[in-house]
C-alpha positions as CSV (number, residue, x, y, z in Angstrom):
1,X,-16.3,232.8,160.8
2,X,-13.1,232.7,158.9
3,X,-11.2,232.3,162.3
4,X,-13.4,229.3,163.3
5,X,-12.7,227.6,159.9
6,X,-9.0,228.0,160.4
7,X,-9.3,226.5,163.9
8,X,-11.1,223.5,162.7
9,X,-8.6,222.8,160.0
10,X,-5.7,223.0,162.5
11,X,-7.5,220.5,164.9
12,X,-8.2,218.2,161.9
13,X,-4.4,218.1,161.0
14,X,-3.4,217.5,164.5
15,X,-5.7,214.6,164.8
16,X,-4.4,213.1,161.5
17,X,-0.7,213.5,162.6
18,X,-1.3,211.7,165.9
19,X,-2.9,208.6,164.3
20,X,-0.4,205.7,164.1
21,X,0.5,204.5,160.6
22,X,0.2,200.8,159.6
23,X,3.8,199.4,159.0
24,X,4.6,196.8,156.3
25,X,6.0,193.5,157.7
26,X,9.8,192.9,157.2
27,X,10.1,190.4,154.4
28,X,11.8,186.9,155.4
29,X,12.8,183.9,153.4
30,X,10.5,181.7,155.6
31,X,6.7,181.9,156.1
32,X,5.6,183.5,159.4
33,X,4.2,180.2,160.7
34,X,7.6,178.4,160.2
35,X,9.8,181.1,162.0
36,X,9.5,179.3,165.5
37,X,10.7,176.1,163.9
38,X,13.6,177.8,162.3
39,X,14.6,179.4,165.6
40,X,14.5,176.0,167.4
41,X,16.6,174.3,164.7
42,X,19.2,177.1,164.8
43,X,19.5,176.7,168.5
44,X,20.0,173.0,168.3
45,X,22.7,173.4,165.5
46,X,24.6,175.9,167.8
47,X,24.5,173.4,170.7
48,X,25.6,170.5,168.5
49,X,28.4,172.6,167.1
50,X,29.7,173.4,170.5
51,X,29.5,169.8,171.6
52,X,31.5,168.7,168.5
53,X,34.1,171.5,169.2
54,X,34.5,170.2,172.8
55,X,34.9,166.6,171.8
56,X,37.4,167.4,169.0
57,X,39.5,169.4,171.6
58,X,39.7,166.4,173.9
59,X,43.1,164.5,173.8
60,X,42.9,161.3,171.7
61,X,43.9,158.1,173.6
62,X,45.3,155.1,171.7
63,X,43.3,152.0,172.7
64,X,45.4,149.4,174.4
65,X,45.2,146.0,172.8
66,X,45.4,143.2,175.4
67,X,47.0,140.1,173.7
68,X,45.3,136.7,174.2
69,X,47.4,134.3,176.4
70,X,49.6,131.9,174.4
71,X,49.3,128.4,175.2
72,X,52.6,126.5,175.3
73,X,52.3,123.1,173.6
74,X,53.3,120.1,175.5
75,X,56.4,118.5,173.9
76,X,55.8,115.3,172.0
77,X,58.3,112.4,172.3
78,X,59.2,112.4,168.7
79,X,59.8,116.1,167.9
80,X,60.0,119.6,169.1
81,X,58.9,122.8,167.2
82,X,62.5,124.3,167.1
83,X,66.0,123.2,167.1
84,X,67.9,122.6,170.3
85,X,70.3,125.4,171.1
86,X,74.0,124.2,171.2
87,X,73.1,120.9,169.5
88,X,74.6,120.0,166.1
89,X,72.3,119.0,163.2
90,X,71.0,115.4,163.5
91,X,72.6,112.6,161.5
92,X,69.1,111.9,160.1
93,X,66.9,115.0,159.5
94,X,63.5,113.7,158.4
95,X,61.9,116.2,155.9
96,X,58.8,114.3,155.0
97,X,56.6,112.6,156.2
98,X,56.6,114.1,159.6
99,X,55.9,112.4,162.9
100,X,52.6,110.4,163.1
101,X,51.7,111.1,159.5
102,X,49.0,108.9,157.9
103,X,50.6,107.2,155.0
104,X,49.6,104.7,152.3
105,X,52.0,102.4,150.3
106,X,54.5,103.3,149.0
107,X,55.9,105.8,151.6
108,X,57.9,108.6,150.0
109,X,60.6,109.2,152.6
110,X,62.8,112.3,152.2
111,X,65.5,113.3,154.6
112,X,68.9,114.9,154.9
113,X,71.6,112.3,156.0
114,X,75.0,112.7,157.5
115,X,76.2,109.2,156.6
116,X,78.6,107.2,158.7
117,X,82.0,106.1,157.8
118,X,80.7,103.0,155.9
119,X,78.9,105.4,153.5
120,X,75.9,103.1,153.7
121,X,72.2,103.9,154.9
122,X,69.7,101.2,156.0
123,X,66.1,102.0,156.1
124,X,63.7,99.6,157.8
125,X,59.9,99.7,158.2
126,X,58.4,97.8,161.2
127,X,54.7,97.0,161.9
128,X,53.2,97.6,165.4
129,X,54.0,94.0,166.4
130,X,57.7,94.4,165.6
131,X,57.6,92.5,162.2
132,X,59.8,93.7,159.5
133,X,57.7,95.1,156.5
134,X,60.4,96.5,154.3
135,X,64.2,96.9,154.2
136,X,66.2,99.1,151.9
137,X,70.0,99.4,151.6
138,X,71.8,102.4,149.8
139,X,75.6,102.3,149.4
140,X,78.2,104.8,148.4
141,X,76.3,107.8,149.9
142,X,78.4,111.0,149.8
143,X,79.7,112.2,153.1
144,X,78.9,115.7,154.4
145,X,78.9,117.6,157.8
146,X,75.6,119.2,157.1
147,X,73.5,116.4,155.4
148,X,73.0,115.1,151.9
149,X,69.3,114.9,150.6
150,X,68.2,111.4,150.1
151,X,64.9,109.9,149.2
152,X,63.4,106.4,149.4
153,X,60.3,104.6,148.2
154,X,59.1,102.2,150.9
155,X,56.4,99.8,149.9
156,X,54.3,97.9,152.5
157,X,51.3,95.6,153.0
158,X,49.2,95.3,156.1
159,X,46.2,93.2,156.9
160,X,44.3,95.7,159.0
161,X,42.8,99.0,157.9
162,X,45.5,100.9,159.8
163,X,48.3,100.2,162.3
164,X,51.2,102.1,163.9
165,X,54.5,101.6,162.2
166,X,58.1,102.7,162.6
167,X,60.7,103.7,160.1
168,X,64.2,103.2,161.5
169,X,67.2,104.6,159.6
170,X,70.8,103.7,160.5
171,X,74.3,104.0,159.3
172,X,77.4,102.0,160.2
173,X,81.1,102.9,160.9
174,X,84.2,101.2,159.3
175,X,84.0,98.4,161.9
176,X,80.4,97.6,161.2
177,X,79.1,99.1,164.4
178,X,76.0,101.3,164.4
179,X,77.2,104.9,164.3
180,X,73.8,106.6,164.2
181,X,70.2,105.5,164.3
182,X,66.9,107.4,164.4
183,X,63.3,106.5,164.1
184,X,60.0,108.0,162.8
185,X,56.6,106.8,164.0
186,X,53.8,106.8,161.5
187,X,50.3,105.5,161.0
188,X,50.1,103.0,158.2
189,X,46.9,102.9,156.1
190,X,45.9,100.0,153.9
191,X,44.1,102.4,151.6
192,X,43.0,106.1,151.4
193,X,45.0,109.3,151.1
194,X,48.2,110.5,152.8
195,X,47.9,113.1,155.5
196,X,51.4,114.5,155.9
197,X,52.5,116.3,159.2
198,X,55.3,118.8,159.2
199,X,58.8,117.6,160.1
200,X,60.2,117.5,163.6
201,X,63.3,118.7,165.3
202,X,66.4,119.0,163.0
203,X,68.9,118.8,165.8
204,X,70.6,115.9,167.4
205,X,68.6,115.0,170.6
206,X,71.8,114.3,172.5
207,X,74.5,116.9,173.2
208,X,77.7,115.6,174.7
209,X,79.9,118.2,176.6
210,X,82.4,115.6,178.0
211,X,84.3,113.7,176.6
212,X,85.1,115.5,173.4
213,X,85.2,113.4,170.1
214,X,88.4,111.4,169.9
215,X,89.4,112.5,173.4
216,X,91.9,110.3,175.1
217,X,90.9,109.2,178.8
218,X,92.5,107.1,181.4
219,X,92.0,105.9,184.9
220,X,89.3,103.3,184.3
221,X,86.3,105.6,184.6
222,X,84.9,107.7,181.8
223,X,83.0,110.8,182.9
224,X,80.0,111.7,180.5
225,X,78.2,115.0,180.8
226,X,75.8,116.7,178.5
227,X,72.0,116.9,177.9
228,X,69.3,114.9,176.2
229,X,65.7,115.3,175.0
230,X,64.3,111.8,175.6
231,X,61.8,110.2,173.1
232,X,59.9,108.3,175.7
233,X,60.2,107.2,179.4
234,X,62.6,104.2,178.7
235,X,66.1,104.5,180.4
236,X,68.9,106.1,178.4
237,X,71.8,103.5,178.1
238,X,75.4,104.7,178.0
239,X,77.9,102.0,176.7
240,X,81.5,101.6,175.5
241,X,81.9,99.3,172.6
242,X,85.3,98.2,171.1
243,X,86.0,97.5,167.5
244,X,84.8,94.0,167.7
245,X,81.5,95.1,169.1
246,X,82.3,94.0,172.7
247,X,80.9,95.9,175.6
248,X,83.7,97.5,177.7
249,X,81.4,99.4,180.1
250,X,77.7,100.1,180.6
251,X,75.6,102.7,182.6
252,X,71.8,102.8,182.7
253,X,70.3,106.1,183.5
254,X,66.5,106.8,184.2
255,X,64.9,109.8,182.7
256,X,62.7,112.4,184.4
257,X,59.9,112.7,182.0
258,X,60.3,113.7,178.3
259,X,61.5,117.2,178.9
260,X,65.1,118.2,177.9
261,X,67.4,117.3,180.9
262,X,71.0,117.2,181.9
263,X,72.9,114.1,182.6
264,X,76.3,113.7,184.5
265,X,77.3,110.1,184.9
266,X,80.3,107.7,184.8
267,X,81.1,104.5,183.0
268,X,83.7,102.2,184.6
269,X,85.9,100.3,182.1
270,X,88.9,98.1,182.1
271,X,91.5,97.8,179.3
272,X,95.2,96.7,179.3
273,X,96.3,98.9,176.5
274,X,95.1,102.1,174.6
275,X,91.8,101.0,173.0
276,X,89.7,103.0,170.6
277,X,86.0,102.6,171.6
278,X,82.8,104.1,170.6
279,X,80.7,105.8,173.3
280,X,77.1,104.8,172.5
281,X,74.1,106.6,174.0
282,X,70.8,104.9,173.0
283,X,67.2,104.6,174.0
284,X,64.8,101.7,173.2
285,X,61.3,102.1,171.6
286,X,58.5,102.1,174.3
287,X,55.8,100.6,172.0
288,X,57.6,97.8,170.0
289,X,60.8,95.9,170.2
290,X,64.0,97.5,169.0
291,X,66.1,100.6,169.2
292,X,64.4,104.0,168.7
293,X,67.5,106.2,168.8
294,X,71.3,105.9,169.0
295,X,74.0,108.5,169.1
296,X,77.8,107.7,169.3
297,X,81.2,109.1,169.1
298,X,84.8,107.8,169.3
299,X,87.0,108.0,172.3
300,X,90.3,106.5,173.3
301,X,90.4,104.5,176.4
302,X,93.7,104.1,178.3
303,X,94.5,102.0,181.4
């Protein structure tokens, strides 16, 4: 009986030892239902990190900036945006107003002037029909090779609401001949406000290569070479004028548009003795009567 009891006790212990124990769940910071979501988010983060690392490792290219095409403005007959290479400063450098400014009376004209031998400046204002609206004379202007600042008040009266006008500035030499002349086209207003445009080209529109100033020539023919920036399509006139204002020779040269262009021409002349003369290069206005521009220099003509 005792042996049977021990056998039963051994069997009972064996059964208990073979029964699996209930294990406690491993604690996590997330609820059990949220674990799949955490796993998915972690996988996405790993993928994003890998993509960012790949992109960062790619070489950086500097973007190429393609500039917009620059339009070249068509030159106007009264001015150019920059000075002309190789040309000396103009005898009259208009500072204000600029070409085709809208102005009311009185016009406040400011410019730098390389005055002629007479040390006198004449300023004329013309209406669009050629009538003289105003004239101003200034004497004893100091001489300078670079220009002396000068200012003028130019009053005017017009009947119309507006019309095209022209300021013409000139200076004379010792003999009373025109030494330099230049013009500025404006729009005259009977009332309103000024609308001032910037100044034009500060360089002399004509550059003479041959002859040199005060050069002595002979043979009855004067060769003239150089370049010119025409103001309009009117012919450019080359003339030799003596001390009394008499013409000793003349040549008329047509222009090829209003672009800068070379000239190479001759002026026949006839003198019986050495004669100082002024070589004049001029162009008329194409809208109203009168000169628009004149350049001159002295030469000595020999038989």
